[in-house]
N, C-alpha and C positions, 0 to 999 in steps of 0.2 A: 323420333323417327319409326321404331317397331309400332306404336300404337297408332301414329298417324298412318300406315302402312296396311292396320289392322279396321280402323275406322273405314277404309277406303273399299276394303275386301267385305265387311260386314253390311254397309250402304251399299254396294252394288245390287243392280236389278235382280238378277237371276239367283242372287244369294236370298234376296227378302222373299221373291217369287215361292223359291224351296223351301223358307219355313212358312210360308202362309200353307203351301200344299201339306205339311208335315202337318201342321197343327188339325187343317180341315180332314186331313185322311184318318188323325186320329179321334176325332169326333165323329165322323163318318163310322169308325170301325164300330163304336158299341151298336149305332143303328143297324150296321148289318148283322153284328153278331145276334142282338135280337130279333129280328127278321129269319134268321138261320137257326135259333135257338128254339122259339115261341112260335113259329107259321111254318118255316119250311120243313123242317126236321119233323115233326108232329104229322103233317101229311106224307113225308117219306118212310114214317114209321106205321103207318095204317096199310102203303101198300108191301112194306117187308116186313109186316107182322112185329113192331114194335123190336128189333132186332136192334141190339146195343152190344156192342164188342168190348166197351172199357173193363169188364171185368173177367176177360179171358186172360189168362197168365199160366204160365209153367214154372213149378216150384223143383229146385234144389236145393234139399238141405232147408236153412234158412233164408235162401235168397227166391226171390220171386221176380220173374221177369214177366213185366208186366205189356206183353206184345197186343192186347186188345186195345189200350190205352193209344198205342202207337197208332194201330189201324183206324180206330176211331177219330184220332187228330186228322189223319190222312184224307176219311172221310169227309171230317167237317173242313177241313182246307179245299177241297175239290168243290162241297158244296157253296162256299164263302165264294170264290173263285167265279163259279156261275153263275151266282148272285150279282155281285160283281159285274161280270160280261155282260148281263141282264141290264142293269142301270145305265152302264156307258153304253149299250145299242141303243135303249132309248132315249138317253140324252143326245147322242149322235141324231138320232132319227129328227127330234125336236129341232135341235141345230139346223139340221137340212133343211127343214120345211121353212125357219126363218130366217134361214139365210137367203133360200130361193124366192121369200116373199120379197125380201131386203132388193136382191136381184132385179126383180120385175120392177119395183117404185124407182131405183136406179136407172134401169134402163129407159124407162117410160120417160124421168125427168133430162136423162141426157138426150134422148131424140128431140123434147119439145127445145131443150137448149141449141141444138141443132139446126132445126128448124129456122128458129128464130135468126140464127146466124145465116142461113141461105137466104132469108128475104131480106135481111139487112142487105146483106151481098148484091142479090138482084136488084133492089130498088136504089142501089147505089148513083149517084150523080157522077157524070163524066168529068166534069168542072172540080169533084173533091178530089181528084187524083192529087197527088204530090206536085210540084213544080219540077221537079226531075224529071217526071214521068210525062208530062205535058209536050216538053219539046221534041 
C-alpha cells in the first residue's frame, strides 16, 4: 500500500517535471558560474579597479570574522541573479517571436478553413437539406 502510493507520487507529471528542472538547473549552474567568474567579473573588475572584498576581515584574538567573503558572496549572487535574468529575458523574447510566427501561421490556416466552409455553405443546394427541413 505504502509503496504503491509512493510509486503514484513519484510518477506524477509535476514531480517528474520538478526533477527535470532541478537536474537542468544543476547543469546550468556551472555554465552561469563560469560566465560570471571568467567573463563578467573580469569585465566588472576593469571598471572597479579589480576590487576583491574576499580578503577583508576583522580579527579578535584568534577569531577572524571574514566579512569580506560574505560581501563577495553577496556581490556574486547579485551578478549571477542579473545574468540569469538576462538569459530568461532573451529566452522569453525568442519564445514570443516564435509564438507570434506560429499564431500568424495558425491564423492564416484557420482563415482558409473558414473560407472553405463558407464557400461550401454558399454553394449548398436546397435539395440537400434534411427531410424534416423540407416540409
